[in-house]
N, C-alpha and C positions, 0 to 999 in steps of 0.2 A: 375562504378563503382561495384555494382553488378550484373551487367548483363558480364562486362569482367570476373570477377571471376567466375562465374558459366559458361562461357562457357570455362574456360581454364580447371573447373575443369573435366566438360562432354568428353574435347580432352584427358582426361588424363588418364578416364575410357575405351574411348574407346581404346586407345593407350595402354595400359594395356587387356582387350578384346583381340586382339587381335593376341599378345603375347603370350599371354597363350591359343589361343584355334591353334596356329599355333606350337605348342612344340609338339615333335613325341610319338607318341604310342606307347608301348611297345606288341608287339606281344603277347599275350599266348597260342597261337596256340598252342596244344597236336600234338608231334610227331604224327611216323606211328610205329604203334606195332608190332613186331615178328607170327605169330601168328606159323607157325610152317614150318620142311622142309619134304624133300624126296630126295632119287634119285635112281638112278635104272642103270645099265650100264655105268655109267659116266657121266650122264646124270642127274643134279639135278633140281630142284626144290623149291621154298619159297613166301610164302605167308602171306602178309602184310597187315592188315589192318589199317584206317586211319578215326577215331573215326570225323574228322572235317566235309569231307562231305559224310560217311558214303558209302563208296565203300572198298573194297579189291583187291590188286592188287598180282598178279599171278609171279612168275620174275624164268628163264627157263636158268640155264648154260649148253654151250657144253660141250664134253669132254676132246679138248684141250685146251690151250690159245687165238689156231685161231680162235678160236670162240666165238665173245662175249653175254655179258651180257645182256639177253631182259624179261623184264620189260613195256611189252607192255598190256598185255594181265587185265582186271579192270571189275566187274561188282560192283554196286551200291546194295546196302540193300533197300529192305522197309521198 
């Protein structure tokens, strides 16, 4: 009887542990921070800093609505 009770309690503990570790974890990653912007002759630039991986992103916009936003340039800080 004692062995059966211990086995049931162990199974309940394992089941509870699996349930606790399966819960989703919230993501507390800080968002991208705008650093500044500038424009000249209709072409605009904006700089953003990502503190999670210490990178700076540069985005460029064109003169008209037909030219898309380009945010491919980035560099990692030391």
